[in-house]
Residue, then its C-alpha position, 0 to 999 in steps of 0.5 A: m495463544t495469538r498467532e504474530p502475524e508475518r513479518l512481510p515486506f509491504f507494497v506501499y502505492g502512494t506518499l509512503r513509495p521512494g521519493e514522496a513525503n512519507y518516506g522520508r519520514t517512516l521508512r528511508g534508513r530502515t529497509a534492507a531492499e526496495e523494487p517496484a512492483h504492481i499487485g492485480g485485483a485492485l482499483l486506486y483512486d485518488g484521495p486527499g494528497y493521498p491514495y486510496a487503493t481498493t480490491g477491484p476486476a482482476a486485470a485493474v492493477v496498481h503500480g507501485t513499490l515492494v519494501r522489505p524493512r530491515d529485519t533489526d527495525y521490522d516492528e518498528v516500521c510495523a508499528v510506525l505504518d500501522r499508526l500513519e494507515g489509520y490501522a489497528p487488527g479488528d478496530p471498526h473504525n480503521l480507516y485502512e486494512r493490512v491485508a496480504t497480497e500477491a505482488v508481482c515483481p519486473d522480472g515476474r517474481t511474485v512476492r506475498a507481501w503486506v499493503y493497506l487496502a481501504a476499510g469497507p466503508l470508505a472502499a465501499r464509498l470510493r467504488a460508487t463516488g470514486t473516478p479509479l486512477a488511470g493506469g494505477d500508478w499515483p505519481a505518474s498521475r499527480a505528473a501527467a495533471g501538471 
């Protein structure tokens, strides 16, 4: 018997955040709730038009949005996000891995959520040659760059 993955909300930190390009294509009109949040123990790196998050030191933080798909749209949203992020369970060629994490909301609550982190080979390359985005907030880093 195969176990279905948990129906967790998604922690998004790049183009899937409200106001960003992929939010409009994949999430708009399909969410029950959205709120700012952050995850700890993760680093954010700039990529070719979108960021990558990797695991990092415990003190490192990535800022984003906690998105809860509507129950009626959950399976479709999950499938669309998996395709967008180049993720298939167990595929060694994944660009990202979908992993469960703890997102922290502004009121201090923690919520278990899915997050897409750079897969092994890409994460190793980022750690070796990339520069983490200061502050762990992709839209803020783009605004600061002008």
